[in-house]
N, C-alpha and C positions, 0 to 999 in steps of 0.2 A: 130503406136506402138513405144514407146521409146527403143532405142538399149541400150544394156548393155555396160558397159566400156569396157571389153575385146574384144567384137566385134568391137568397134570402133578402137581399138588399133590395131587389126589384120587387119582391112579393110584399115587402113593407111600404113601399112607395119612396124609398130613401133615395134612389137612382132611376134612371130610365135605361132601356135596352141600348140606346145610342151611347150613354156614357160609358155602359160597361164594354160595349165592342171597342171604344177609344182606348179604354184602360187595358183591355186585352192587347191591343196593338203595341202600345208602350210596354207592355210585359214582355213581348216577343223581341222588342228592341234591347231591352235591359234586364238584368238580374234583379227583378223586383217583384215583391208580393202583390197580389191583385189589389188587397186592401190599401197598401202604400200607394199604388198606382193612382187609385181612385181619390186619396186625400190629395196627392201632388196636382192632380188636374182640377181640385176644386169641385168634384162632384159631390163630396160629402165630408163630414169632419171625422176626427178620431174617434171620439166617444161613439158614434152612430156605428162605425166600422167594428169596433171592439163589443159593443152590444150585440151585433150579429154574429161575431166570432163566438160569444159566450153561448148565444142561443144554438149555434152550429156544435158546439163542444158540449152541450146540455149542462152548462154551468151558471150559476147565478153571477150576476153582474154587481159590482160594487163601484159607486161613484168616490173616489178619492180626491177629486179635485179641490174640495174644501174641507171634508170632514176627515177627523184624526180618530183611529181607533182608540179605546181606553187603555190606559197603562196597564191595568190588570193583565192585558193579553199581550201587549207589545213588550212587556218586561219578561216575558217567558223566552224570548230570542234575544241573544246579544247582538250588538250592531254589526260585528264582523260577519256573523252568520247570515244576518238578514241581507247585507249588501251583496255578499257573494252568492246567495241563493236568489236574489232579487225577488223577495217575498216578505210579506208582513202580516201577522195575525190580525184579523178583523172582527171575528165573532166566534161563538161556540153553537154547536148543533148536534143534538142527540149524544152528547158527551165527547164528541170530536172537537178539534179546533179547526176553524175555517180559516185558510190563508189566501191572501189575495196575491196573483201572480198575473203578467202580462203575456205569457205564453202558456197556451192551454196544452202543449205537448211536454211541459215539464214535470215528466212524472218522477225524476230524480229528487225533485223537492220534497214530494210526499214520502218517499224511502228515507232520504236522509233526515227529514224532520221527525218521522216516526221513532228513528233510533236515538235522536238528540234529546227529544223531549219525552219519549216513552208514552205515547198516546196516539190515538186515531187522528188522521189529517184528512181533511176536505178541500178541495180547491174552489176558488172563485175568481172571476176574471175583473182585470181593471186596465185602465189604459196606461200605457208606458209612462206617460207625463204625469197622470194622476199619482201612480205608484212611486215614482221618483220624488215627488214632491212630499208623499207621505213618509217615506223613508228618510227623506232630509229634516222634516219637522220632528220626527220622533227620535231618530239615531244620530242626527247631525250630518254633515257634509261626509261623502264617501272616504276621500282622502284622509279625515281625521278619525274614522271608524276605528275604535281600539279593538285589539284580538280579545275575543271572549273566552272563557274557561271552558264553554262547550264545543268551541271549534277544533277541526282537526289539524294538528300540526304534521305537516306532510314529512318534516325532517325527523320527526319523532322525538323532539326535544322537550315538547310540552305535554300537556295533559293527554295520556294514552286511553283514558277511560272510554271515550267513544269507540274507538277501534276494538278494545276488548268486548264492549256490549253489543257492537255489531256481529262479532264472531260468536258470542254467546247466543245471540239471537237467531243467527244462521242455524245453529245446532239446535236449537229449541223448536224453531219451524220445521226444519227438515224431519226431526223426530215425530212431531205432531202430526205432520203430513204423509207419515209413513215412507219417507224418502229412503232410497237405498244409497244414494250419493249426491254430493254437492259439486257444481261445476262452477268455477270462477273464471270468467273470461274477459280480458281487456280488449278494448277497441281504442280507436283513436279519440272518440269523444265520450267514452262512457266505460264503466265496468258492469258486465252483466251477470247476474247470479241465476242459476238454473237448478232445479231439483229434478232428480229421476224418480218418479212416482209410478210404481206398478209398470216398470219397465219404459216409460215414456217421460221425455224430459220436458218440464214446465218451467216457463221463465217465471222467477220468483221475485225479482227485483232488479232495479239498474240504478248504480250510484255515479256520483262525479267521479271522473278520472282522477282526481287529486287523492281519492280514497285508496286507490289501488296500491300504492308504495307501501304505505304503513300496513296495509291489511296483508299483504304477502309477506311482509317481514314477520309480523306476529305470528303468522301460520308457520312460517320456517323455523323461528325460535321453539314454537310448541313441538315441531316435529324433529328437532335436533338436526336441522338441515343448514348448510353453509349460505348465510345471508348474502355474502359476495358474489357468490356463483350464480351467474344468470344465463351462461351461454349453454351449459349441459343439462340433460334431464336429470332430476332428483328424485328420490323415493324416500319417505320417512313414515314415522307412525306417532300418533298423538293419543293419549288416553284421557277422555273427557267424560265428566259427569254432568248428564241432563236428566232432570225430573227423577232424581233417584236411581237412575239406571246408568251402568257403566259402558260406555262406547269405546270401541276399538276403532280408532280412525286410520286408515291407510291413506297416505298423502302422496300424490304423483304431480311433479311440476314439469313442465314441458315447454321450452322456449317457443315464442311465436313472434309474428311481425310486430305486435305492439306490446310484448312483454311475455311474461310466463303465466301460461294457462295451467290452472290449478283443479285437480279433481281429488275430492276426499271421500273415500268409500266408508261408508257407516257401518260397522259390524256390531251389533248388539249381541253380546255372548250369551245373555239369558233367553232373549227372544228368538234366536234363530236355533236353538237347540230343542228341536221338536221331535215328536215320537213317529214311528212308523204310520200310526192311525191319523196323524195330522198331515201327511204328505199330500192327500187327495186322491190316493189310489183307490182303483175300484176294488171290490172284495176279490175278484179273481186274480188281479195283479198283486194284491197284497199277499194272499197265499202262495202265489208262486214266488214271490221275492223272499218271504219268510222261509220257504222250504229250500230256496238255493243258498241263502246266506248262512244256513245252519250245516252245510255240508263240512266234513272234516278238512279238506284240501281242495286245491284248484284255484284258479283266477276268475274274478267276477268284474266285469268292467261296466261303468256308467258313463254315457256318451251323450254328447249334445253340444251346442254353441256355447260361447262365454255368457255367463249371466243366465243360464238354464237352471240353475238349482242343483247341479251335479253334487257338488260339496255338502249341502244340505242333506241330500238324499243319503250319502255316505255315512254322514254322522248320525243320522237317525238308525242306520243299520248297526254302527257301532255302539250306540246306547242300548240296543236291544241285545247285543252280544256281551255287553260290559258286565260281567259276572265275576265273583272272587275265584272261580276255577279256571278262568281264562286270562292270559297275558296278550295284551294287546298293544302293539307299537305302530305308530305313524311317523311317516317322513312327508313334511310339507313345505311348500314355499309360497307364503308364509303359513305358520300356525295360526288358523283364523279363529277358532274358538277352542278354549281350554276344557277338557273333561276330566273330572275327577276319577282316578283309577286308571288312567290310559297314559302310557309314556310316549310323549310327543316330541319330535326332534325337527328342529328348523334347519333347512339346508344353507349352506354358506359356500356358494362356488369359488369365491375369491380364495378360499383356503384350502380348496380341493375336497371339500365337504359336499358332494353332489348326491343326486338320488341312488345311483348305482352303488357308490361307496358305502353309503348309510345302510342300504339294503343288504350288503355283505356283512356289515358288522351286526345287523339285525339277526341273521341266522345263527351267530353264535349266542344270542340272548334267548334262544329256545322259545319263541313266541308262538301262540295259537293262531292269532289272527295279526294280518299286516296290512296298513293303508299306506299306498304310494300316492302322493297327492296328484300327479299326472305322469303318464308314460310318454315321454318326449324324444326318446332316441332308441336306437337298436339294444344298446348296452344296458339301459334301464329295463327295456322290455325282457331280454333275455334273462337277467337276473330275477326279475319279479317272477317270470315262469318257472325258473330253476327252484325258486322259493316255493312256489305252489306245488311243483312235483315232489318235494320233500317233506310233506306233511303239514303245510300251512295253507289257510285260507287267504288269498291276497285281493284285496279290493283297490281298483284304481280308476283313473278317467282318462278318457282321449276325446280329442274334438273331432266328431264327425257328425253326420246329418241324419243318420239312421242306425240301427242296431247291426246290420249285416256289414255295414261299412267299416265298423270297428276291426272286423277280420281283415279287411282289405288294407285298413291303415297299418296294422301291424305288418302286413305282408310287404307294404311300401318301405317299411323301416328295415327290411331285410331279414325279418325273424322267419326261420324255415317253418314250413307249412306243418310238419310233423309235430313240431314243438307247440304250436297253437292248438292243433287238433287233440292232442294228449292232456293238455292243461286246462282250457277254456271251459268253463261250466256254463255261463250265460252272460248275456248283455242286455242291459236296461239303457233305452234311449229316452230322452225327455225334453219337454218344452215347458214354458209357463204361459199361461192364458190369464187374462184379467177376469177376475170374479165378479158377477153383477153384484151390485150393491143390495143388500138384504133389505134395507130400508125403504127403496123406492122403485126397485125393478117391477115391471108390469107386464101383463100377458096381451099380445096383440095377434092379429090374425097373420098366419105363416103366408109368405109370398112365394114366388117362384124359385128365388134363390134359396129359401129355407127348405123348399122341396126338393131342389136337386142336390143340395149338399148333405142335408140332415135326413132325408128320406121320410119326411113328414107330408101329409096332405096340404095342399093349398086350401087356405080358409081354416086350418085348425089352429090352436093357440101355441105360441112359442114366447119365451121369456124375452123381454127387450129392455135395455137401459133407459132410464127417465132423467136422472140427476136430482140431487137433494144436498143439503149442507152437509150431510154425513160424508159424502163421497166427493165433495168439492165440485158438484154439478157435472161429473164427467159420467155418472151412471154406473161406475165400477168402483169396487173397494176390494183390495187384496187381490192376490193371484192364487191359482191352483195349478198343480201339475196335468200334464197330459203324457202318458206313458206309451211305450211300445217295448215288448220284451222278445227275446229270442233265446231258447234254450237249446243247448247242443245236446244232439242225440247219435246214435251210431251211424245213421244214414248221413248226417251233416258232417259228422268226423270223417266219414270215408270219402266224402265228396272233397273235403279239404284236403285230406291226405294223398288223394290219387292225383289231384291237380293244383298246381299253384296260381292258376287263373283266378282272379278275383270274380270276374264275372261268372264262371262256373259255380262257385260258391254262393254267390247272391241269387242266381238262378234257382240252385237247390234249396235254398231257404224259402224262396218264394213258392216253391211246390209244396213244401212240407206244412205240416199243421202246428210247428214249433215256433212260428213267427207271427205275432200279433201286432199289426201295424199301428202306427200312431193315430191315423185317421179315424179307426174303430172307437178307440177311447175318447178321442176329442169329440166326435160326434155325439157319442152316447152322453156325455157331459153337458153338451148344448141341449139335447132333447130333454134332459133331467132338469134344465133351468138354470145350471150354474153358471153358464157363459153364453155367448152368442155367436151366431154363424159367422160373423166378421171375426171373431177371434180364432174359429176354426180354420178359416181360410188363410188367415194371416200366418198360422204356424204350419199348415199342412199343404197349402198350395195346391188344392184340389182343382181340377179342371172343372170350369163352369162352361156349360153349353152356350148361352148368351152372356158374351162379355160385358155387355152393357148393365146386366144385373148385379156385377160385382160392386162391392161398397167402395167407396171414394175414402181415402185416407182423412182422419179427423185433424182438425187444427189444434194446436197446442194452446192451452188456456192456462190461466192463473187460478188454481184451485183455492177454496177456503180451507183452513186448518181443519183436520179431522182427527178423531181419537187415534191415539198411538196403537200400532200393531206390529207384530213382527215381520221382518222382511223374509223372503225366501229365496234370495239372490244366491248365486254360487258363492 
């Protein structure tokens, strides 16, 4: 547990308990830091307080009251940047540049200098007076500090290279960390950058608020968006090349209280085109899936929440069916990955080119296989079903929580039960679980929670996360799918045909042997050592007898870069 400043000063003999109580009383009367209160009351001096602050922050202390750092270090930073950041290079350690600051919370200094100087940065503590004196001796008075070539010009009129480097660095880091998207969020005093890695957001960096305007403008220009428009949401697309890989970046801008928040979805066209064998399906699920997608006609649905990998699964199916004797057409919003040999159409609602209209045009193209990106309304659903009844196999997605609910969703849209009963062949529901890192996962004794959820004996061995550099200390690396499937048979068709009550169909599916629930596949993968009981509970919400045994959510941390790996996001 981190010690308080007053405790550190008392332990070192710098102040007494009576002096600390007096300073605390002053702090209650005025908005002043405890260290400043002690200095004002004459209990101690500035250097003693800041030495204690350095000890509290676990940083080295540098006395700059008389000494001046060597020019070979101070020349690395121009005067404008040094005064704006209130930082000065003082030493080199293990290849990193050690920079002195007077505020241990200045994380933005590290991030800004890392992209300005393109090298590792470590912090050291100095007193404010000593720091200002060193800055004046090296760079001159603040009001005379000339603008340097490495500073960021907020108006965009000077050197743009730092912003370009910052954007390139974000993409490089995101790809190296296997991130699926980048979030840029403006606040009153900083700009926060987060990466979504294996489904979880991680804080990657925080930058000075002055960086925000040129950063967003640069992204807007790259995405073909209106730079002047700040009041309405905007969507765009950027093609970016990182480490020899072509990224298709979907940009979304949304106005917020402190500016426009930006989300960039990273789509690696090559890494995400995976085969059926790479989806993580069990042998039983894979055989069922391959059998169903080879049927000559009917409709096949993949369901799950946003980001559960539905589109990845459908593309794997299309790659399996992509043969010279089959004509495959897709209608998507947007076209996420381009596959050779397949005709792909992007919808444009503004000109009336929506899913249902494109589907009707598809039927005149005599396709064998049709992919509809998503069924959103009754008209699209009915046209897709009509296509499946006229000799086509139709793939599509809906957003539901389980496989039987896909039927419920179609009924809610107003599709007649008899149309669903005659056309629907099967439903695959899926979630994504974090995969244990193969480099550092370890076996530990199973506890009560493992026994309740996984059905293993208490004391037997189960795989657990540990954390290493390869996985960024999280214990997980990559994701794998957990699947449930429902195949329509005569009994289920009759139940759907006879009653439009969704509950009646769900009950019939539950009583049949054609529904393989998600929890069975998820727990089997945890028992096999691919994931953990916490991930099973996260995606299945299995009831736990002892609520206190349920795991607490993890805190987000900043991971170290890991080798690149393809994403399996939707």
